[in-house]
C-alpha positions in Angstrom: 0.0 -0.2 0.0 1.3 3.5 -1.0 1.3 5.9 1.8 -1.0 9.2 0.7 -0.2 12.7 0.2 -1.5 14.7 3.0 -2.7 18.4 1.9 -2.9 21.2 4.6 -4.8 24.6 3.6 -4.8 27.7 5.7 -5.6 31.3 5.1 -3.0 34.0 6.0 -5.3 37.0 7.0 -4.4 40.5 5.7 -4.1 43.6 8.2 -3.3 47.1 8.0 -0.9 48.8 10.3 -2.8 51.9 11.7 0.8 53.3 13.1 4.0 51.5 13.6 6.7 53.2 15.8 10.1 52.0 16.3 10.7 52.5 20.1 14.2 51.0 20.3 16.7 48.1 19.7 17.3 45.0 21.3 21.0 44.1 21.8 20.5 41.3 19.0 19.7 44.1 16.5 16.1 43.4 16.2 14.0 46.5 16.9 11.3 46.9 19.6 8.0 48.1 17.9 4.7 49.5 19.1 1.7 49.0 16.3 -1.9 49.1 16.0 -3.3 46.5 13.6 -6.6 46.5 11.9 -7.7 42.9 10.6 -9.4 43.3 6.9 -11.3 40.6 4.6 -8.4 40.0 2.5 -6.2 36.7 2.9 -3.6 34.7 1.2 -4.4 31.2 0.5 -1.6 28.8 1.7 -1.6 25.1 0.5 0.9 22.8 1.7 1.2 19.2 0.4 3.4 16.5 2.1 4.1 13.7 -0.3 6.1 10.7 0.5 9.6 9.9 -1.0 11.0 6.6 -1.7 13.5 5.5 0.9 16.3 5.9 -1.6 15.3 9.2 -2.4 17.2 12.5 -0.7 15.0 14.8 1.1 13.4 17.6 -1.1 11.6 20.7 -1.1 9.6 21.8 -4.2 8.0 25.2 -4.0 5.2 26.2 -6.3 4.1 29.8 -6.4 1.0 31.5 -8.2 -0.2 35.1 -8.4 1.0 38.5 -8.8 4.4 37.9 -7.0 5.8 35.0 -8.7 8.1 37.5 -10.6 9.8 38.0 -7.1 13.0 35.8 -6.9 12.6 32.8 -4.6 15.8 34.1 -2.8 14.2 37.3 -1.8 10.7 36.1 -1.1 10.0 35.7 2.4 7.6 32.9 2.0 9.8 30.9 0.3 12.9 31.6 2.9 10.5 30.8 5.6 9.6 27.3 4.2 13.4 26.4 3.5 14.1 27.7 7.1 11.5 25.3 8.6 
């Protein structure tokens, strides 16, 4: 019996920053921020498919994007960078 592919779907909800203030900087270089966010009805649809590989195959990540931002290089796309880091 062949293992099944698992598909996960989620909505990444959009928000508007009503204000964003940098209030300082931490010792590790990250900034301290104060912000007020307002959620809105837009979202990005995220779909993740986990497929089994043959035991002899090396682990692999394949990223497929669609929409207006596909012209952005994967190396600068924060979503692709997060997937690879995960």
